[in-house]
N, C-alpha and C positions, 0 to 999 in steps of 0.2 A: 434574435434575444436567446442567450444560453442562460439555462436553470439549472442548477446542480441542487439535486434532493440527496440529502445524507442523515447521519446520526453519527453519536459519537462512537466512530467505528475506525481501524487504520484505514479499511479499503475506502471509505468514503474519503479519508484524509490523501490516500494516493491520488484522487481526482483533484481536489482542491489544489493540493502541491503542485501537480502538473498544471493546473490553470493557471497557477500564480507565478511561477515561472515564465510560462508564455504569455504573461502580460496581459490575460484575456478578461474581458468585462463580463461580468455573470453576476446570476441573482441566487444565493444561497438559503434553501429552504432545508430548515433542519425538522426533523421527523420525531415525533414525541411516540416512542416505542412504548412507553407505559401508557400512552393512552390508545395504543392500536392504530395509530396513524399509518404503518408501514403495511397495515391490512387493509384499509380502505379500499373502496371500489376505484376511489381515484388514483392511488398510487399502484393498485394491482393491473390497472391500464398502462401503468407507466414500466413497471416489473411485474411481470407474471408471477413469479416466486413471493414477491411481498416484502423484498429486501433494500439496502442500499449499498451502494450509490445508484442513481438512476439520472439521466440528465435528459433535459428538452430543448432541443434546438431546430430552429426553424420548421417546426411542425413535427418533427420526428421524436420519438421517445427511443433512448438506449440505453443500457446497462451492462453490467460487467465490468469490474473497475480497469483490468488492463485493457480491454478493449475500448473503453472509454478515454483513457490515458492517451491511446494510440490513435484514436479520433480526434482528440483536441490536437494532436502534436498534428496531425494531417490538414488539419484545416489552418494551420498557422504556418504555411512553407515550410513543411515538414520539421520544423525545428523540434529540437530533443528528439529527432527521429532521423531517418534518412531517405531521399528519393532513391537511391542506389539499392539496388535488390540484394547484393552481397550485404553490405553495412546495415540494411534493414533486417536479414536475416538474424545478423550476428546481436543485435540490442534486442530481435523477437526471441533467442534462442535462452538470453539471460533472462529476459521477463518470465519467460517460459520456467526456466529454473528454479525463480524464485518462487513463482506462484504453484507449482506443483510437486516441488521439492523443499528447499529449505523454507519459505515462507510458510510451506504446509507444515512443518514441522516446529517452527516457532510459534505459529499461530496455536498447536494442540498445548504448549507453553502457558499461553496468555489465555486461552478457555480453560484450562484446568485449574490454574492458581490464582487466576482474577477473575475472571466470569463465574465459574462456579462458585465461588466464595461470597462473592458482593451480591447476585442477582438469586442463587439456591441456597444458601448457605451450607453449602457443600463441601467436604473435604476433596483435595485432587484425586484422581485417579493415577495412582504411582505408576502401575502397569503401562498405562499410557504415557507418562512423564517418561519413564525409561525407555519405551519404544522410540519418541522423539528424539532425546538424547543420542541413542544409539544411532540414528539417521543423521544428526548433526554432528555428530562424531567423525562423519564420513565427508560431510558436505562442506562445511564450515572451513576446514583446511584447503579446498580448493578455493573458495571465495578469498581466503587471505591471501594465496598465491596471486590470484587474478588483482588484489588490491594492492598488494606490495609492489606489483610493477608499474600501476598506473592510479591517479587519484580518484578516478570514478570506476564504475564495472565496464564499460565499454570505452575506456581509453583517456585520452586527457580533458575530453569535454561531456558535461551532464549529459545524460539521456534519460528517457523516460525508464530505462532499466532502475534508474536511481529514483526517480519518483517513484515508481512502484516497489522497489524493496526497503526502502529507508523506513516507511512507516511502521513496517511490521516490527523492525529492528529497534525504533524507538519506542513501540509499544512495551514490547519486552523487556525493557528496562525496569520497569516494574514485576519482573518474574524472577525466576532462580536460575536464568540462562546464562551461562559464566562464559565471557568475551576476554578474559584476562589471557588465554593463551594467543590471540589473536590483536596482534597491535594495528595491522594494517586495518583491518574491520573496525576496531576503536575508533580510529582516525578518521575514518569514512563517517562513522556515526556521529563524532562529534563537529565532523565538518558541515555535514547537511544541517545537522540541529541547528546550527549557526546560522543558516540562511536565511535570509529576510523575508522569503518566499514561505519557506516552512513556517516561520513563526506567523506570517499572516493567514494561512491556513487553520494553524492550529488555534488561531483565534476564534476561528467560528465552533468551535466545540466548547460546548458547557464544561466546567471544570468536573 
């Protein structure tokens, strides 16, 4: 039995999107952050930092969204991934680029402009936004070049690089991130947002 624990975050959406694209049977458990369910003793046994997502599978607890997406692909005959070491490394490097670079700075926008306002009633830290923009101005042109050459981040087929990267871009549609200079990124965002698997994943999230 596969059980996915999450909340309304783009990191949880990554795992749900991956599971849906793989056609996996799973149970989704939505944790109520306001009630502190993510800090309960039961959840701390799943994720030692009390965060989401986490999964329970065959008696094992696992966490960290990119690792979870890779695990789900690995237990699904390497679909969305690869058994070839070089191809797997190419996918991994794009996953890491998104998690540690472009995705990191997109997340700053989301935290500053959405989370801070909605949950803390505070204005964005403009210095943090400016820093994020500076890095994205360097990194988004690279992603634009990649997506101008192929429909997905790692070529002609959808991979976990896309299911990991896209939810962050999708969430940032509610921020001031400007993708207008990047038509290929915009095409990719629109295409993935229309996928039935993503819509099923997003349906788990309360409005």
